[in-house]
C-alpha positions as CSV (number, residue, x, y, z in Angstrom):
1,X,116.5,106.3,94.5
2,X,119.9,108.0,94.1
3,X,122.9,105.9,94.8
4,X,125.5,107.1,97.3
5,X,128.9,105.9,96.2
6,X,131.9,105.8,98.5
7,X,135.4,106.0,97.1
8,X,138.8,107.5,97.8
9,X,138.9,111.2,97.1
10,X,142.6,112.0,97.7
11,X,145.2,111.0,95.2
12,X,148.2,112.3,97.1
13,X,150.7,109.4,97.4
14,X,151.7,110.6,100.9
15,X,148.2,109.7,102.3
16,X,148.3,106.0,103.1
17,X,145.0,105.7,104.8
18,X,142.0,108.0,104.2
19,X,138.7,107.9,105.9
20,X,135.2,109.0,104.8
21,X,133.0,111.0,107.0
22,X,130.6,108.9,109.2
23,X,127.8,107.5,107.1
24,X,124.7,105.6,107.8
25,X,124.9,102.1,106.3
26,X,121.8,101.5,104.3
27,X,120.7,99.5,101.2
28,X,121.4,102.3,98.8
29,X,125.1,102.7,99.8
30,X,127.6,101.4,97.3
31,X,131.4,101.4,97.4
32,X,134.1,101.6,94.8
33,X,137.6,100.4,95.7
34,X,140.1,101.2,92.9
35,X,143.1,99.0,92.1
36,X,145.9,99.9,94.5
37,X,143.5,100.1,97.5
38,X,141.7,97.9,99.9
39,X,138.9,99.2,102.2
40,X,137.7,98.4,105.7
41,X,134.3,99.2,107.2
42,X,134.8,100.6,110.7
43,X,131.7,100.4,112.9
44,X,131.5,100.1,116.7
45,X,135.1,101.3,116.8
46,X,136.6,98.3,115.0
47,X,137.1,96.9,111.6
48,X,134.1,94.8,110.6
49,X,135.3,93.4,107.3
50,X,137.7,94.0,104.4
51,X,136.7,94.9,100.9
52,X,138.9,94.1,97.9
53,X,139.0,96.3,94.7
54,X,135.5,96.5,93.2
55,X,133.2,98.9,91.4
56,X,130.0,100.3,92.7
57,X,129.2,97.3,94.9
58,X,126.5,97.5,97.5
59,X,127.6,97.6,101.1
60,X,124.6,95.4,102.0
61,X,126.1,92.5,100.0
62,X,128.8,92.2,102.7
63,X,126.4,91.6,105.5
64,X,123.0,93.0,106.3
65,X,123.6,92.9,110.1
66,X,125.5,96.3,109.8
67,X,122.6,98.1,108.1
68,X,121.4,101.0,110.1
69,X,124.7,101.6,111.8
70,X,126.9,104.6,111.6
71,X,130.4,103.8,110.2
72,X,133.5,105.1,108.5
73,X,135.2,103.6,105.5
74,X,139.0,103.4,105.6
75,X,140.7,103.3,102.2
76,X,144.1,101.8,102.5
77,X,146.7,102.5,99.8
78,X,148.4,99.2,98.9
79,X,150.9,100.6,96.5
80,X,154.5,101.0,97.8
81,X,154.7,103.7,100.5
82,X,156.9,106.7,100.0
83,X,160.4,106.2,101.6
84,X,161.0,107.9,104.9
85,X,164.3,109.7,105.7
86,X,166.5,108.7,108.6
87,X,169.8,110.0,109.8
88,X,172.1,110.6,112.8
89,X,175.6,111.6,113.6
90,X,178.2,112.4,116.2
91,X,178.5,108.8,117.3
92,X,181.8,108.2,119.0
93,X,183.8,105.2,117.7
94,X,186.9,104.2,119.6
95,X,188.8,101.4,117.7
96,X,191.5,100.4,120.1
97,X,192.8,97.7,117.7
98,X,193.7,100.3,115.1
99,X,194.1,103.2,117.6
100,X,191.5,105.3,115.8
101,X,189.0,107.5,117.5
102,X,186.5,109.4,115.5
103,X,182.8,110.5,115.1
104,X,180.6,108.8,112.6
105,X,177.1,109.3,111.2
106,X,174.8,107.8,108.6
107,X,171.7,108.7,106.7
108,X,169.3,107.1,104.2
109,X,165.7,106.1,103.8
110,X,163.4,103.2,105.0
111,X,160.2,101.9,103.4
112,X,157.4,100.0,105.2
113,X,154.5,97.9,103.9
114,X,151.4,96.6,105.5
115,X,151.3,93.1,106.9
116,X,148.1,93.6,108.9
117,X,146.3,96.8,107.7
118,X,143.4,96.6,110.1
119,X,145.9,96.5,113.0
120,X,147.7,99.5,111.6
121,X,144.5,101.5,111.4
122,X,143.6,100.6,114.9
123,X,146.9,102.0,116.1
124,X,146.1,105.4,114.6
125,X,142.3,105.5,115.1
126,X,139.7,106.6,112.6
127,X,139.7,110.3,113.4
128,X,141.9,111.6,110.6
129,X,143.8,110.5,107.5
130,X,147.2,108.8,108.1
131,X,150.1,110.1,106.1
132,X,153.7,108.9,105.6
133,X,154.8,111.8,107.7
134,X,152.6,110.7,110.6
135,X,154.0,107.2,110.3
136,X,157.6,108.5,110.3
137,X,156.8,110.4,113.5
138,X,155.7,107.2,115.1
139,X,158.8,105.2,114.0
140,X,161.8,107.4,113.6
141,X,162.8,107.3,117.3
142,X,163.1,103.5,117.2
143,X,164.9,103.6,113.8
144,X,167.5,106.1,115.3
145,X,167.9,104.1,118.5
146,X,168.6,100.9,116.6
147,X,170.8,102.6,114.1
148,X,172.9,104.5,116.6
149,X,173.5,101.4,118.7
150,X,174.5,99.3,115.6
151,X,176.7,101.9,114.0
152,X,178.4,102.7,117.3
153,X,179.6,99.1,117.8
154,X,180.0,98.2,114.1
155,X,183.6,99.5,113.7
156,X,184.9,99.3,117.3
157,X,187.5,96.6,117.9
158,X,187.7,95.6,114.2
159,X,190.3,95.8,111.5
160,X,188.2,98.2,109.5
161,X,190.0,101.5,109.2
162,X,188.2,104.9,109.0
163,X,189.6,105.1,105.5
164,X,187.7,101.9,104.5
165,X,184.2,102.8,105.9
166,X,182.6,103.3,102.5
167,X,183.3,99.7,101.6
168,X,181.1,98.5,104.5
169,X,177.9,100.3,103.6
170,X,176.1,97.3,102.1
171,X,176.9,95.0,105.0
172,X,175.8,97.6,107.5
173,X,172.6,98.1,105.5
174,X,171.8,94.4,105.7
175,X,172.4,94.3,109.5
176,X,170.4,97.5,110.0
177,X,167.5,96.2,107.9
178,X,167.3,92.9,109.7
179,X,167.2,94.7,113.1
180,X,164.4,97.0,111.9
181,X,162.4,94.0,110.6
182,X,162.4,92.5,114.1
183,X,161.6,95.8,115.8
184,X,158.2,95.7,117.8
185,X,157.4,99.3,116.9
186,X,156.7,98.1,113.3
187,X,155.4,94.6,114.0
188,X,153.0,95.8,116.7
189,X,151.5,98.3,114.1
190,X,151.0,95.5,111.5
191,X,153.9,96.7,109.4
192,X,157.0,95.2,107.9
193,X,160.1,97.2,106.9
194,X,160.4,96.3,103.3
195,X,163.6,98.1,102.4
196,X,166.3,100.3,103.7
197,X,168.9,102.5,101.9
198,X,172.1,103.8,103.4
199,X,173.0,106.9,101.3
200,X,176.3,107.5,103.2
201,X,178.3,106.7,106.3
202,X,180.3,109.8,107.0
203,X,183.1,111.0,109.3
204,X,183.9,114.6,109.8
205,X,186.9,115.7,107.8
206,X,188.7,117.1,110.9
207,X,188.6,113.6,112.5
208,X,190.0,112.0,109.4
209,X,192.8,114.6,109.3
210,X,193.5,114.0,113.0
211,X,194.0,110.3,112.4
212,X,196.1,110.9,109.3
213,X,198.3,113.3,111.3
214,X,198.7,110.8,114.1
215,X,199.7,108.1,111.6
216,X,202.4,110.4,110.2
217,X,203.6,111.5,113.7
218,X,206.1,109.4,115.6
219,X,204.5,107.6,118.6
220,X,205.3,108.2,122.2
221,X,208.3,106.5,123.6
222,X,207.7,103.2,125.5
223,X,208.6,105.0,128.7
224,X,205.8,107.6,128.2
225,X,203.3,105.0,127.2
226,X,204.2,102.9,130.2
227,X,203.5,105.9,132.5
228,X,200.1,106.4,130.9
229,X,199.2,102.7,131.4
230,X,200.4,102.7,135.0
231,X,198.2,105.7,135.7
232,X,195.2,104.0,134.2
233,X,196.0,100.8,136.1
234,X,196.1,102.6,139.4
235,X,192.7,104.3,138.6
236,X,191.0,101.0,137.7
237,X,192.4,99.3,140.7
238,X,191.0,102.0,143.0
239,X,187.6,102.0,141.3
240,X,187.6,98.2,141.6
241,X,188.3,98.5,145.3
242,X,185.4,100.9,145.7
243,X,183.1,98.6,143.9
244,X,184.1,95.7,146.1
245,X,183.2,97.8,149.1
246,X,179.9,98.7,147.7
247,X,179.1,95.1,146.9
248,X,179.8,94.1,150.5
249,X,177.4,96.8,151.6
250,X,174.7,95.4,149.3
251,X,175.4,91.9,150.4
252,X,175.0,92.8,154.1
253,X,171.8,94.8,153.3
254,X,170.3,91.8,151.4
255,X,171.1,89.5,154.3
256,X,169.3,91.9,156.6
257,X,166.3,92.6,154.3
258,X,166.1,89.9,151.6
259,X,162.7,91.0,150.4
260,X,163.6,94.5,149.2
261,X,164.5,93.6,145.6
262,X,163.4,96.8,144.0
263,X,165.6,98.9,146.4
264,X,168.6,96.6,145.7
265,X,168.3,96.8,141.9
266,X,168.0,100.6,142.1
267,X,171.2,100.7,144.1
268,X,172.9,98.4,141.6
269,X,171.8,100.8,138.8
270,X,173.0,103.8,140.8
271,X,176.4,102.1,141.4
272,X,176.9,101.5,137.6
273,X,176.0,105.1,136.9
274,X,178.5,106.4,139.5
275,X,181.2,104.2,138.0
276,X,180.5,105.5,134.5
277,X,180.5,109.1,135.6
278,X,183.8,108.7,137.5
279,X,185.4,107.0,134.5
280,X,184.1,109.5,132.0
281,X,185.6,112.4,134.1
282,X,189.0,110.9,134.2
283,X,189.6,108.8,131.2
284,X,187.6,110.2,128.3
285,X,187.5,107.9,125.2
286,X,189.0,105.0,127.1
287,X,185.8,104.7,129.3
288,X,183.9,101.9,127.6
289,X,186.4,99.1,127.8
290,X,187.1,99.8,131.5
291,X,183.5,100.3,132.4
292,X,182.5,97.1,130.6
293,X,185.2,95.1,132.4
294,X,184.5,96.4,135.9
295,X,180.8,96.1,135.4
296,X,180.9,92.6,134.0
297,X,183.1,91.5,136.9
298,X,180.3,92.4,139.3
299,X,177.5,90.7,137.5
300,X,178.1,87.2,138.7
301,X,178.4,88.3,142.3
302,X,175.3,90.6,142.0
303,X,173.2,87.6,140.9
304,X,174.1,85.9,144.2
305,X,172.2,88.7,146.1
306,X,169.0,88.3,144.1
307,X,166.3,85.7,144.9
308,X,165.8,82.8,142.5
309,X,162.5,82.7,140.6
310,X,160.1,80.0,141.9
311,X,160.6,77.9,138.7
312,X,164.4,77.8,139.3
313,X,164.3,76.6,142.9
314,X,165.5,73.1,143.6
315,X,162.3,71.9,145.1
316,X,160.4,72.9,142.0
317,X,162.9,71.2,139.7
318,X,162.6,67.9,141.6
319,X,158.9,67.8,140.6
320,X,159.7,67.9,136.9
321,X,160.0,64.7,134.8
322,X,161.0,66.4,131.5
323,X,164.5,67.0,130.2
324,X,165.8,70.5,129.6
325,X,165.4,69.9,125.8
326,X,161.8,69.0,126.1
327,X,161.1,71.9,128.4
328,X,162.6,74.3,125.9
329,X,160.7,72.8,123.0
330,X,157.3,73.0,124.8
331,X,157.9,76.5,126.3
332,X,155.4,79.2,125.2
333,X,156.7,82.1,127.3
334,X,159.8,83.1,129.2
335,X,158.6,81.7,132.5
336,X,158.5,78.3,131.0
337,X,162.2,78.6,130.0
338,X,163.3,79.2,133.6
339,X,163.3,75.6,134.7
340,X,165.4,74.5,131.7
341,X,167.9,77.4,132.4
342,X,168.1,76.3,136.0
343,X,168.7,72.6,135.0
344,X,171.6,73.7,132.7
345,X,173.1,76.0,135.3
346,X,173.1,73.4,138.1
347,X,174.4,70.5,136.1
348,X,177.2,72.6,134.4
349,X,178.3,74.0,137.8
350,X,178.4,70.4,139.2
351,X,180.4,69.2,136.3
352,X,182.9,72.0,136.6
353,X,183.5,70.9,140.2
354,X,183.3,67.1,139.9
355,X,184.0,66.2,136.3
356,X,186.6,68.9,135.5
357,X,187.8,69.2,139.1
358,X,188.0,73.0,139.2
359,X,189.0,74.4,142.6
360,X,185.9,75.4,144.5
361,X,186.1,77.0,148.0
362,X,183.3,78.7,150.0
363,X,180.9,78.4,147.0
364,X,183.3,80.1,144.6
365,X,185.6,78.9,141.8
366,X,189.1,80.1,142.7
367,X,192.7,80.1,141.5
368,X,196.0,81.2,142.9
369,X,196.7,84.8,141.8
370,X,200.0,83.9,140.0
371,X,198.2,81.3,137.9
372,X,195.4,83.8,137.1
373,X,197.9,86.5,136.2
374,X,199.7,84.1,133.8
375,X,196.6,83.6,131.7
376,X,197.1,87.0,130.1
377,X,200.1,85.5,128.2
378,X,199.0,81.9,128.1
379,X,195.6,82.6,126.6
380,X,195.5,85.9,124.7
381,X,192.0,87.3,124.5
382,X,190.6,85.4,127.5
383,X,191.2,88.3,129.8
384,X,191.6,92.0,128.9
385,X,194.1,94.2,130.7
386,X,191.5,95.5,133.1
387,X,190.4,91.9,134.1
388,X,194.0,91.2,135.0
389,X,194.6,94.3,137.2
390,X,191.3,94.2,139.0
391,X,190.4,90.6,139.9
392,X,188.2,89.7,142.9
393,X,190.7,89.1,145.6
394,X,189.6,86.6,148.2
395,X,192.8,86.3,150.2
396,X,196.0,88.3,150.5
397,X,199.5,87.2,151.7
398,X,201.3,88.6,154.7
399,X,202.6,91.5,152.5
400,X,199.1,92.5,151.4
401,X,199.6,91.1,147.9
402,X,196.8,89.1,146.2
403,X,197.1,85.3,146.9
404,X,193.7,83.8,146.0
405,X,191.2,85.2,143.5
406,X,187.8,84.3,142.3
407,X,187.9,83.3,138.6
408,X,185.3,84.7,136.1
409,X,183.1,82.4,134.0
410,X,185.3,82.4,130.9
411,X,188.3,81.3,132.9
412,X,186.3,78.4,134.4
413,X,185.4,77.2,130.9
414,X,189.0,77.6,129.7
415,X,190.2,75.6,132.6
416,X,187.6,72.9,131.7
417,X,189.4,72.5,128.3
418,X,187.6,75.0,126.0
419,X,189.7,77.2,123.7
420,X,189.6,80.9,124.2
421,X,186.8,81.6,121.6
422,X,184.6,78.8,123.0
423,X,185.3,79.9,126.6
424,X,184.0,83.4,125.8
425,X,180.9,82.0,124.1
426,X,180.3,79.7,127.1
427,X,180.6,82.8,129.4
428,X,177.9,84.6,127.4
429,X,175.5,81.7,127.6
430,X,176.3,81.2,131.3
431,X,175.6,84.8,132.2
432,X,172.3,84.5,130.3
433,X,171.3,81.4,132.2
434,X,172.1,83.2,135.5
435,X,170.0,86.3,134.7
436,X,167.1,84.1,133.5
437,X,167.1,82.3,136.9
438,X,167.1,85.3,139.2
439,X,164.2,87.7,139.9
440,X,165.2,91.3,139.2
441,X,163.8,94.3,137.2
442,X,167.4,94.9,136.0
443,X,167.7,91.3,134.6
444,X,164.3,91.6,133.0
445,X,165.2,94.9,131.3
446,X,168.5,93.4,130.1
447,X,166.8,90.4,128.5
448,X,164.3,92.7,126.8
449,X,167.1,94.6,125.2
450,X,169.0,91.4,124.2
451,X,166.1,89.6,122.5
452,X,163.6,91.2,120.2
453,X,160.9,88.5,120.9
454,X,160.3,85.3,122.8
455,X,161.2,83.1,119.8
456,X,164.7,84.6,119.7
457,X,165.2,84.0,123.4
458,X,164.0,80.4,123.1
459,X,166.4,79.7,120.2
460,X,169.2,81.2,122.2
461,X,168.6,78.9,125.1
462,X,168.3,75.9,122.8
463,X,171.6,76.9,121.2
464,X,173.1,77.1,124.7
465,X,171.9,73.6,125.5
466,X,173.5,72.2,122.3
467,X,176.7,74.1,122.9
468,X,177.2,72.8,126.5
469,X,176.2,69.3,125.5
470,X,178.7,69.3,122.6
471,X,181.5,70.3,125.0
472,X,180.6,67.8,127.7
473,X,179.6,70.5,130.2
474,X,175.9,69.5,130.3
475,X,175.5,65.8,130.8
476,X,172.0,65.3,132.3
477,X,170.0,64.5,129.1
């Protein structure tokens, strides 16, 4: 009886998975898997078993239970895949520290390798061969999204001048590669990003010339600069007032209809978009700092309007006998992190009031406006200029001037004795705890963007616990 031998027929390096036609598995069928390949038998729409390199080996030797079934054989190329090109440009960088604004782009190649070949094949199906081009189509969007976000923030607010960008290529490459290796688009397909090259980081010549010209041109007089700043201050103060009014509307709405969470979060999202649009129309490249500051100032208050998750409620916490550290250690999903986050938040807040004796009125940490305003000089970097000119005013004097303000999280931790750098770190941890405690689609989306997987989120919470313990802010363990 004539042997029917199955083997790869395409030698093109761009084909990374090739399938045979459907065949009937019988005793005469043999398979040859050359070096540089592995094979999978696909029957009943799934991979039945894996075959390592071999020569004219009978299919029946891998299991007689498949005889008589129709199947396809997938030959998977295990040699290094061909590199795939990536590139993007026109990303706006506004480096306020060096007073440089320019567009930047980058390009290069990325290479993937199989970690779970059967999983990869299942993602594409067994209908047609899989090429490097097909893989690029599936992954390039995620590569661009990560790269644009990383490059857009890489130079902003640093001491790296536009004239020194070429010296940063290797560091940027390492950060970009690390981010891609954690990207679910690859891991969910059974792939690992093996390597990434950055061929260039480029800035349009006209942008470089514009910066060079500004450097060689005398700056505006202090009087002109002062007028610009005053105009910006008036705008930010007005927008802050509008946001305060919108917040009060949301608060009253929540009190009337506390169950309508989705509607509330949609209005919050709409409010942020309106703010961004108004800032963009009037301030151009100064938008981001102002938007971030005004938006961040609302976050703490917005959390007040959202319902706590069941695992964060006081009655639930009273039933637990474990410490926050043990809860974090045993957690297997985000829901199991919530009680630990709630324990930290509650104890830290209590310590801020009782141990560090911060001023607390009507469920808010407060400070006289004059003292708050003086922090700009006393603690450089704790508040940016927009934080100073748009605080949450709780009480005004007889002349309508601010008298009492609510203080943001970083100021609370600074007043508790932390230096500026640690106070800002504490603020980031604090805001994370608060978002993890409250039920909201917007919070969920933010946490998904912040953490690539559960393990990263769990480590972040463990780091927060250690940080607050080390600074005497969490004392329950």
